[in-house]
N, C-alpha and C positions, 0 to 999 in steps of 0.2 A: 398849118405848117409853121415851123419855126423860121427865123430869119435866114439861117444858113441853107436850109432846104429850098426856100423860096428863091434865094439868090442863085443856087445851083440850077434850078429849073429855068430861071430867067436867062442865065448864061447859055444853057443848052438850046433854048429857043433862039437866042441871038446867033449862035454859031451855026445853027441849021442841022446838018447831018452829024450830030453828036451822039455819043453813047454816055448816058448819065449813070454813074455808079451811086445807087441809093438803096438803103435797106428799110427805111421807115415806111410802114404801110400807107399812110396818108400821102406821103410824098410820091411813092410809086404809083398810086392810083391817079393822082393829079397829073403826073408826067405822062402816063399812058393816055389819059384823056386828051392831052395836048399833042399826042402823036410823037412823043419823044421816045427813042429807043432807050431801054433801061437794062441794067444788070445790077447785081448786088455783090456783096462780099463773097458769097459762095460761088457766084458766077465767075468772079475773078480767080478764085482758087481752082475751079474746074478748068478754066482756060489755061492757067499756069501749068497744070498737069498735062493737059492736051498738048501744049507747046514744049513739053519736057523741061520746064523751068523748075519744077519740083517733081520728086519721084512718087510721093504719096500724099494723100490728103489727111490721113489719120494724124500724123505728127503735127501738121499745121493746125488742125482743130484742137489738139491737145495743148499746143502753145497758146492758141487764141483763148481757150477756156481759162487760162491762168491770168488773163487780163480782165479788165472791167467790161469788155465787149462780150455780149452774150448772143449765142446762136442756139436755137431750140434743138433738142435731141431729134425731133421729127425731121427738121431740115438737114441736120448732119447725116442722119441715116439715109435720107433721100439722095444726098450728094455722094455718099460712099457707094450706094447702089449704082448711081449713074457712072461713077468712076471705076466700077467693078472691083471695089475694095471691101464689099460686105460679105 
């Protein structure tokens, strides 16, 4: 784990009933093993749509893809299916 992920996991443990937002696979695995509730960027996007904070995921993914943050096509398609946008 890198220093930032390790710090985030340590803080989640300290806080107790926290939801850790983490995308990196090693960090997610470690957090789960420690009993920390996790979500990722896609989980936040899905929650935002569910709460009507955004109308659709497609434009959000299009904007995200224009940055240096990468989400695999597999996970985008899965999220669009979950959001009934596919």
